[in-house]
GUVEX-162348 format. One record per residue: residue number from 1; residue in three letters; x, y, z of N, C-alpha, C, CB in turn. Coordinates in steps of 0.1 Angstrom, whole numbers. Glycine has a CB too. Layout:
// residues N
seq; type; n.x; n.y; n.z; ca.x; ca.y; ca.z; c.x; c.y; c.z; cb.x; cb.y; cb.z
NUM; Ala; X; Y; Z; X; Y; Z; X; Y; Z; X; Y; Z
...
This chain:
// residues 138
seq; type; n.x; n.y; n.z; ca.x; ca.y; ca.z; c.x; c.y; c.z; cb.x; cb.y; cb.z
1; Unk; -256; -1091; -775; -247; -1082; -778; -236; -1087; -789; -241; -1078; -764
2; Unk; -233; -1081; -799; -226; -1086; -810; -211; -1086; -802; -227; -1078; -825
3; Unk; -202; -1094; -806; -187; -1096; -802; -182; -1082; -806; -179; -1109; -810
4; Unk; -183; -1078; -817; -174; -1066; -819; -179; -1054; -812; -174; -1063; -835
5; Unk; -193; -1052; -807; -196; -1042; -800; -190; -1043; -786; -210; -1040; -800
6; Unk; -190; -1057; -780; -184; -1059; -767; -169; -1055; -766; -186; -1073; -764
7; Unk; -162; -1060; -779; -148; -1055; -778; -146; -1042; -779; -140; -1059; -788
8; Unk; -155; -1034; -786; -153; -1018; -787; -155; -1013; -773; -164; -1009; -798
9; Unk; -166; -1018; -764; -169; -1013; -752; -156; -1016; -742; -184; -1019; -748
10; Unk; -152; -1029; -744; -142; -1033; -735; -128; -1024; -737; -138; -1049; -738
11; Unk; -126; -1021; -750; -114; -1012; -753; -117; -999; -745; -113; -1010; -769
12; Unk; -128; -993; -747; -131; -982; -740; -127; -982; -726; -144; -979; -741
13; Unk; -131; -991; -718; -128; -993; -705; -115; -994; -703; -135; -1003; -700
14; Unk; -107; -1001; -711; -92; -1004; -710; -86; -991; -710; -87; -1014; -722
15; Unk; -90; -982; -720; -84; -969; -724; -87; -960; -711; -89; -964; -739
16; Unk; -96; -961; -705; -102; -952; -694; -94; -955; -682; -117; -955; -692
17; Unk; -86; -967; -680; -79; -972; -668; -88; -974; -657; -68; -963; -663
18; Unk; -100; -979; -659; -110; -981; -648; -111; -997; -645; -125; -975; -654
19; Unk; -102; -1005; -652; -103; -1020; -650; -90; -1023; -646; -108; -1029; -661
20; Unk; -89; -1036; -640; -76; -1044; -636; -72; -1052; -647; -79; -1053; -623
21; Unk; -79; -1055; -656; -74; -1064; -665; -64; -1059; -676; -85; -1071; -671
22; Unk; -56; -1065; -681; -45; -1058; -691; -47; -1060; -706; -30; -1065; -688
23; Unk; -57; -1069; -712; -58; -1069; -723; -74; -1073; -728; -47; -1076; -728
24; Unk; -78; -1070; -741; -91; -1073; -744; -92; -1090; -745; -94; -1066; -758
25; Unk; -80; -1094; -750; -81; -1109; -753; -81; -1116; -738; -67; -1114; -762
26; Unk; -74; -1112; -730; -74; -1118; -714; -89; -1117; -710; -65; -1108; -703
27; Unk; -95; -1106; -713; -108; -1102; -706; -120; -1114; -713; -112; -1083; -709
28; Unk; -117; -1113; -727; -127; -1122; -736; -125; -1138; -731; -123; -1121; -753
29; Unk; -112; -1141; -728; -109; -1155; -724; -117; -1158; -710; -91; -1157; -721
30; Unk; -115; -1148; -701; -123; -1147; -688; -137; -1148; -690; -121; -1134; -682
31; Unk; -143; -1140; -698; -158; -1140; -700; -162; -1152; -706; -162; -1129; -709
32; Unk; -155; -1157; -716; -158; -1171; -723; -158; -1182; -712; -145; -1175; -734
33; Unk; -148; -1182; -703; -148; -1192; -693; -160; -1191; -683; -135; -1192; -686
34; Unk; -162; -1178; -679; -172; -1176; -671; -186; -1179; -676; -170; -1164; -665
35; Unk; -189; -1177; -689; -201; -1178; -696; -204; -1196; -695; -198; -1172; -714
36; Unk; -193; -1203; -698; -194; -1218; -698; -198; -1224; -684; -180; -1225; -703
37; Unk; -191; -1217; -674; -192; -1222; -660; -207; -1217; -655; -180; -1215; -650
38; Unk; -213; -1204; -660; -226; -1201; -658; -237; -1212; -664; -227; -1187; -662
39; Unk; -234; -1213; -677; -242; -1222; -683; -245; -1236; -676; -237; -1224; -695
40; Unk; -231; -1242; -672; -231; -1256; -664; -239; -1253; -651; -214; -1261; -661
41; Unk; -237; -1242; -644; -243; -1241; -631; -257; -1242; -631; -239; -1229; -626
42; Unk; -263; -1236; -643; -278; -1237; -643; -286; -1248; -645; -282; -1230; -653
43; Unk; -275; -1259; -648; -281; -1273; -648; -282; -1277; -635; -274; -1283; -656
44; Unk; -275; -1273; -624; -275; -1280; -611; -286; -1278; -604; -264; -1276; -602
45; Unk; -289; -1286; -595; -301; -1286; -587; -299; -1276; -577; -305; -1299; -581
46; Unk; -290; -1271; -571; -288; -1260; -561; -292; -1247; -568; -272; -1259; -556
47; Unk; -287; -1245; -580; -291; -1233; -587; -306; -1232; -590; -285; -1233; -601
48; Unk; -312; -1243; -594; -326; -1244; -595; -333; -1239; -583; -329; -1257; -598
49; Unk; -330; -1244; -572; -336; -1244; -558; -332; -1228; -557; -328; -1255; -544
50; Unk; -322; -1223; -557; -318; -1209; -553; -328; -1199; -563; -301; -1206; -556
51; Unk; -330; -1203; -576; -340; -1196; -583; -354; -1195; -576; -341; -1202; -597
52; Unk; -358; -1206; -572; -370; -1206; -567; -370; -1199; -554; -374; -1219; -565
53; Unk; -362; -1200; -546; -359; -1191; -535; -360; -1177; -537; -346; -1194; -530
54; Unk; -351; -1172; -546; -352; -1157; -551; -367; -1152; -556; -342; -1155; -565
55; Unk; -372; -1162; -565; -386; -1160; -570; -396; -1157; -560; -391; -1171; -577
56; Unk; -395; -1168; -549; -404; -1166; -536; -404; -1152; -531; -399; -1174; -525
57; Unk; -392; -1148; -530; -390; -1134; -521; -392; -1120; -531; -374; -1133; -514
58; Unk; -396; -1123; -542; -395; -1114; -555; -410; -1107; -555; -392; -1123; -570
59; Unk; -418; -1106; -545; -431; -1100; -546; -434; -1093; -532; -442; -1111; -551
60; Unk; -438; -1082; -530; -441; -1076; -516; -451; -1084; -509; -446; -1063; -517
61; Unk; -461; -1089; -516; -471; -1096; -508; -467; -1110; -503; -484; -1097; -517
62; Unk; -455; -1118; -509; -450; -1127; -505; -441; -1126; -494; -446; -1133; -515
63; Unk; -436; -1114; -494; -427; -1112; -481; -436; -1110; -471; -417; -1099; -481
64; Unk; -447; -1103; -472; -457; -1098; -461; -462; -1112; -457; -470; -1087; -465
65; Unk; -466; -1121; -465; -472; -1135; -462; -460; -1142; -453; -476; -1144; -477
66; Unk; -448; -1143; -458; -439; -1149; -451; -435; -1144; -436; -428; -1148; -459
67; Unk; -436; -1129; -435; -437; -1124; -422; -448; -1128; -414; -437; -1111; -422
68; Unk; -459; -1129; -419; -472; -1132; -411; -469; -1147; -406; -485; -1131; -422
69; Unk; -465; -1156; -415; -463; -1170; -410; -454; -1170; -400; -460; -1178; -421
70; Unk; -442; -1164; -401; -432; -1163; -391; -437; -1157; -377; -422; -1156; -397
71; Unk; -447; -1152; -378; -454; -1145; -366; -466; -1152; -360; -458; -1132; -371
72; Unk; -467; -1164; -366; -477; -1174; -360; -490; -1175; -369; -482; -1168; -346
73; Unk; -490; -1170; -380; -502; -1172; -389; -501; -1187; -392; -503; -1164; -403
74; Unk; -513; -1195; -391; -514; -1209; -396; -523; -1210; -406; -518; -1218; -385
75; Unk; -532; -1202; -409; -543; -1205; -418; -543; -1195; -430; -556; -1206; -411
76; Unk; -544; -1201; -443; -546; -1190; -453; -557; -1181; -454; -546; -1196; -464
77; Unk; -567; -1186; -446; -578; -1175; -444; -574; -1162; -437; -589; -1181; -435
78; Unk; -564; -1164; -427; -560; -1152; -421; -551; -1144; -429; -553; -1155; -409
79; Unk; -544; -1150; -439; -537; -1143; -448; -545; -1134; -458; -529; -1152; -455
80; Unk; -557; -1141; -461; -565; -1132; -470; -570; -1121; -464; -576; -1137; -476
81; Unk; -573; -1121; -451; -578; -1111; -442; -567; -1100; -442; -580; -1117; -428
82; Unk; -554; -1103; -437; -544; -1095; -436; -539; -1087; -447; -536; -1100; -430
83; Unk; -539; -1094; -458; -534; -1090; -472; -545; -1085; -481; -526; -1102; -480
84; Unk; -557; -1087; -478; -568; -1082; -486; -566; -1086; -501; -570; -1067; -484
85; Unk; -562; -1100; -501; -560; -1108; -513; -569; -1119; -514; -548; -1114; -513
86; Unk; -574; -1122; -526; -583; -1134; -527; -577; -1147; -525; -589; -1134; -540
87; Unk; -586; -1157; -525; -581; -1169; -521; -571; -1175; -531; -591; -1178; -520
88; Unk; -575; -1173; -543; -565; -1179; -554; -553; -1173; -554; -571; -1178; -567
89; Unk; -553; -1158; -551; -538; -1152; -550; -530; -1156; -539; -537; -1138; -550
90; Unk; -537; -1158; -527; -529; -1162; -516; -525; -1175; -517; -536; -1162; -505
91; Unk; -532; -1184; -525; -528; -1199; -526; -515; -1198; -537; -542; -1209; -533
92; Unk; -516; -1190; -546; -506; -1189; -557; -493; -1185; -550; -511; -1178; -570
93; Unk; -493; -1176; -540; -483; -1170; -533; -477; -1180; -523; -488; -1158; -525
94; Unk; -486; -1188; -518; -481; -1197; -509; -475; -1210; -516; -491; -1199; -500
95; Unk; -480; -1213; -528; -471; -1224; -535; -459; -1219; -539; -477; -1228; -547
96; Unk; -455; -1207; -542; -442; -1202; -546; -433; -1201; -533; -444; -1188; -555
97; Unk; -439; -1197; -522; -432; -1198; -510; -426; -1213; -507; -441; -1193; -499
98; Unk; -436; -1223; -508; -433; -1235; -505; -423; -1239; -515; -444; -1242; -505
99; Unk; -425; -1238; -528; -415; -1242; -538; -401; -1235; -534; -420; -1236; -553
100; Unk; -401; -1224; -530; -387; -1217; -525; -381; -1222; -513; -389; -1204; -521
101; Unk; -388; -1232; -507; -382; -1237; -495; -385; -1228; -483; -367; -1240; -496
102; Unk; -394; -1218; -481; -394; -1209; -471; -406; -1214; -461; -395; -1193; -477
103; Unk; -418; -1221; -466; -428; -1225; -456; -431; -1240; -459; -442; -1215; -457
104; Unk; -437; -1245; -449; -442; -1258; -451; -459; -1258; -450; -435; -1269; -441
105; Unk; -466; -1266; -460; -479; -1268; -459; -484; -1280; -454; -484; -1266; -469
106; Unk; -490; -1281; -444; -495; -1294; -439; -510; -1297; -441; -491; -1295; -425
107; Unk; -516; -1307; -445; -530; -1308; -445; -536; -1316; -434; -534; -1315; -457
108; Unk; -544; -1309; -428; -553; -1315; -416; -567; -1317; -420; -553; -1306; -404
109; Unk; -572; -1328; -427; -585; -1328; -433; -588; -1318; -442; -594; -1328; -425
110; Unk; -597; -1309; -441; -601; -1299; -450; -591; -1286; -448; -615; -1297; -447
111; Unk; -582; -1285; -438; -575; -1274; -436; -561; -1277; -441; -576; -1270; -420
112; Unk; -554; -1264; -446; -541; -1264; -448; -534; -1256; -437; -538; -1260; -462
113; Unk; -524; -1262; -428; -518; -1254; -419; -504; -1250; -423; -517; -1261; -409
114; Unk; -501; -1239; -421; -488; -1232; -426; -477; -1232; -414; -490; -1216; -430
115; Unk; -466; -1233; -417; -455; -1232; -408; -441; -1227; -416; -453; -1247; -400
116; Unk; -434; -1219; -406; -421; -1216; -416; -411; -1225; -414; -415; -1203; -413
117; Unk; -402; -1225; -424; -392; -1236; -425; -381; -1230; -417; -386; -1240; -442
118; Unk; -375; -1238; -408; -365; -1234; -398; -351; -1233; -405; -365; -1244; -386
119; Unk; -343; -1224; -401; -328; -1224; -405; -330; -1219; -422; -319; -1241; -402
120; Unk; -338; -1210; -424; -338; -1203; -438; -329; -1192; -437; -352; -1198; -443
121; Unk; -323; -1189; -449; -315; -1176; -451; -322; -1163; -447; -310; -1174; -467
122; Unk; -337; -1165; -451; -344; -1153; -446; -343; -1148; -433; -356; -1155; -447
123; Unk; -344; -1158; -424; -342; -1156; -409; -327; -1149; -404; -345; -1170; -403
124; Unk; -319; -1153; -414; -305; -1149; -409; -304; -1133; -417; -292; -1162; -416
125; Unk; -310; -1132; -428; -308; -1118; -432; -317; -1107; -427; -308; -1117; -448
126; Unk; -329; -1112; -424; -338; -1103; -417; -342; -1106; -404; -349; -1102; -425
127; Unk; -333; -1107; -395; -337; -1114; -381; -346; -1104; -373; -322; -1118; -371
128; Unk; -344; -1092; -376; -352; -1082; -366; -367; -1079; -370; -344; -1068; -365
129; Unk; -369; -1084; -384; -383; -1082; -388; -392; -1092; -387; -383; -1078; -401
130; Unk; -388; -1103; -381; -395; -1117; -380; -406; -1116; -367; -383; -1130; -376
131; Unk; -401; -1111; -358; -410; -1109; -346; -418; -1096; -344; -401; -1109; -334
132; Unk; -429; -1097; -350; -438; -1085; -351; -449; -1083; -340; -444; -1086; -364
133; Unk; -450; -1097; -332; -458; -1095; -323; -454; -1102; -308; -471; -1099; -329
134; Unk; -460; -1098; -298; -457; -1105; -287; -461; -1120; -286; -461; -1099; -279
135; Unk; -455; -1128; -280; -460; -1142; -280; -474; -1143; -273; -450; -1150; -273
136; Unk; -476; -1134; -263; -491; -1134; -257; -501; -1129; -266; -492; -1125; -245
137; Unk; -498; -1122; -277; -508; -1118; -286; -514; -1127; -293; -504; -1109; -294
138; Unk; -508; -1140; -294; -513; -1151; -302; -523; -1157; -294; -502; -1161; -307
């Protein structure tokens, strides 16, 4: 957006009395400062890891896969059955979940065994959706 267009829109908001800032200049100073801080934060490791975390949860199949793993699924072959997705697609989703810090993949010979990462924000945000099975069902 061009600066003149932004200033025009900010002026409209100011005239409508729907904002709590006092002048366009103050708001532009705030926006420029925020823009600089956002650009700096993108370079930090935590920001990049947070982006990977959000990306990992940004697909319905990955959320289902994560729920399945949190309910005892250990093998990608079981995920293929549960999701009706092909091996390559399941593998892609698992890689993104691992990069996002939500699951662990352990190699045991020719097998890849899956486990959830403990203490993830996912468990805090969705505590009631994690236990879909009785422990005796496993």
